[in-house]
N, C-alpha and C positions, 0 to 999 in steps of 0.2 A: 187935651189928651185925657182919656178915660182909662183908669188903671184899677185892677183888683189885686189886692195883696192878700195872700192866703197862706196858712201854715198852722202848725199845732200851737197850743198855748205855750207861752214862754219863749217863742221864737223871735221875739222882739218886733212884732208887727207894729205896735203902737209907735215905738221909737223910730223905726224905719219909715213908717207912713208919714209922720210929722216932718221928718227931714226931707224925704223925697217930694212930698207935696210942696214944701217951701221952696225947694230947689227948682221945681217945675212951675211954680206960681199957680197952683191949682188948689181946689178945696180938699181938705182932709175930712172925710166923712166917716166917723166911727160910731158904730152901733153901741159900743160900750160906753162912750161918752154920752150919747143920747139917753141911754137907759139910766146912767148914773145921775143925770140931771133930774129925771123923773123920780128916782129913788130918794134923792135929797129933798125934793119938793113934796114927797109923800103922796104923789098922785096915785090913782087907781092903777095906771099903767106901771108906775114904779113899784108898787106893792106886788103886782103880778110878776113883774120881771125879777124882783128880788127873791121871791119864793123859789123860782126855778134856778136862778144863778147860784143861790146858797146851796142848793142840792146838787149842783154840778150838772144841771140839765139846761137845754136850750129853751129860750123864750118862745112861746107859740108862734108859728109862722105868720098867722094873720096879723098879729101885733107888730112883729118885726118888719114885715113887708109894707104895712101901712106907714110906719115911721119913715122907712127909706123912701117910699114913693113920694111922700110929702117933701122930704128933704131934697130929693133930686129935682123937684118941680120949682125950687127957688131959683131966681135969676142967676145967682153967683155960680150955680152948678153948671150952667150952660157953657162957661168958659173952661170947663174941665174939672175932673175930680179924681180922688183916690179913695176907693172903698176899703175900709179896714174893719173886718168882723162880719161882713155880709158879702155874698150869701154863705150860709153855713150848712146847707143841705141842698139836695137836687131840686126840691120844690121851690126853694128860694132862688136858685140859679135860673130856673125856667121863668119864674116871676120877673126877675131882673131883665132877662132877655125881652120879655113882653113890654116892660116899662120903657126900655131903651128903644125898642122897635116902634113904639107908639110915638116917640119923639124923633123918629127917623135917625137914630144914632146907634152906636154899638161900642163895646169895649175895644180898646186898642191893644191891651196887653194884660196878661194874668201872671203875676210873679208868685211862685210857689216856694216859700221859705222852708227849708228842710233842716230838721234838728233831731238828733238821737233821743230816744225816750229817757235815758238816764240823765241827760243834760236838761231836759224839760223839767223833770222832777226837782233836780238840784236848783235850777234857777227860780222856780216858783215857790217851793216850800221854804226857801231861805229869804224870801222877800219880806220886807217890813215897810209899812207906810206910816206917815205922820198923821195923827188924828186932826191936827189943825190945818194942814195943807197936804192933800194927797199927791201933789206934784213932787213932794219931797219923798223920795224912795231910796231905801237902803237894802243891803243884802248882808246876812250874817257872816258870810265868808268872803265875798268879793268886794263889797263896799260897806263895811260895818261903820256905825256911828262912832264918834270919838268917845261918847259916854253911852254905855249900854242902855238901850231902851229910850233914849232921848234924841230928838231931831237936832242935827248940827245947826240947821238954819234958824230954828225958832224955839227949840227946847221942848217942843210938843211931844206927847207920848207916842212911841212907835208901837204898832200892833200888826198882827197877822190877820188878813182877811179870811173869813170862813172858807171861801173858794180857793185859797192858797194853801190850805192844809194838805198834807201828802195824800191822804185817802181820797180827798175830793179831786186833787190833781190827777190821780190815776183814773178816776171815774171820768173826768173830763177828756182824758186821752182815749178812753174806750168810746166815748161819744164821738170824738173827732174821727176815729178810724171808721166807725160805722156810718156816720152821718155826713161828715165834711169831705173826707177823702174822695168820694164819688164826684164831688164838684170839680176836682182837678181833672178827672177823666172827661167830664162834660165839656170843659173848655179845651182840653187836649184835642178832642175831636174837631174843634173849631180852629186848631192851629195857633192858639193864643198863649200857651203856657211855656214859661221858662222856669226851670227849677234852680234855686239859688241856695247855697249853703248858708245857714244862719250862724255858723260857728265863727269865732274871731271877733275883732273889734268892730264897733258900730260903723266906723268909717269904711272898713273893708267890705262889710255887707252892703253898705250904701253904694260903694263903687261897683260891686257886682250887679246891683239893681240898675244903675245908670247904664252900664255896658249892655245889659239885657234889653233895654228899651232904646238903645242906640244913641245915648246922650253922653257917652264917654265917662271920664273920671273927674272927680273934684278934688280939692285940696286934701291931702292925706295926713296933715299935721295933727288932726284930732285922733287920739289913740284910745278914746273911752271904750270900755267893754260894753257888750250888749247887755 
């Protein structure tokens, strides 16, 4: 199964993508993860990406498309994948159509996560990451650490990423409205889009996604928040 997950920043795409991909046993392909690898490694691509991300802008299309094209060409992607963070504009969507057509395949579904702007700002601006392990994520209101400024898991310093600051978040939303929203229209014309509310617990949103692709519901005992 080939799925695209789309939505504004802060909608929980990463969380939902990991869970949905695991449930369906397909590859989770995240441009954010790919770019962060390059940033950590200090590559030319990483430096280029970081400059744009820090300013709340999109990474140039030719760089992003090249990274995705290479990733989709790997054997494990042939068994299915879930795209998270790509395509982010119409040119990328059209490029993806071409990549898939070349391999004689197409997307099966596009899930559009919907979230009010005020909730987007609240979710992102309050987020804090551990410097030692960025998988450890906290929120100043919804999931604060036991000790202010310190990671519960390892004691590492918590910090706010540059692109999580409120001014940058609002700029990212402007970019989303002008650049990414038309992607939804592109796939709507192909009859692939289902809009899903991203409000509520993680499990509730996952259940909505599974219903949208005809896979029913899973265990609702997990009540973690998005």
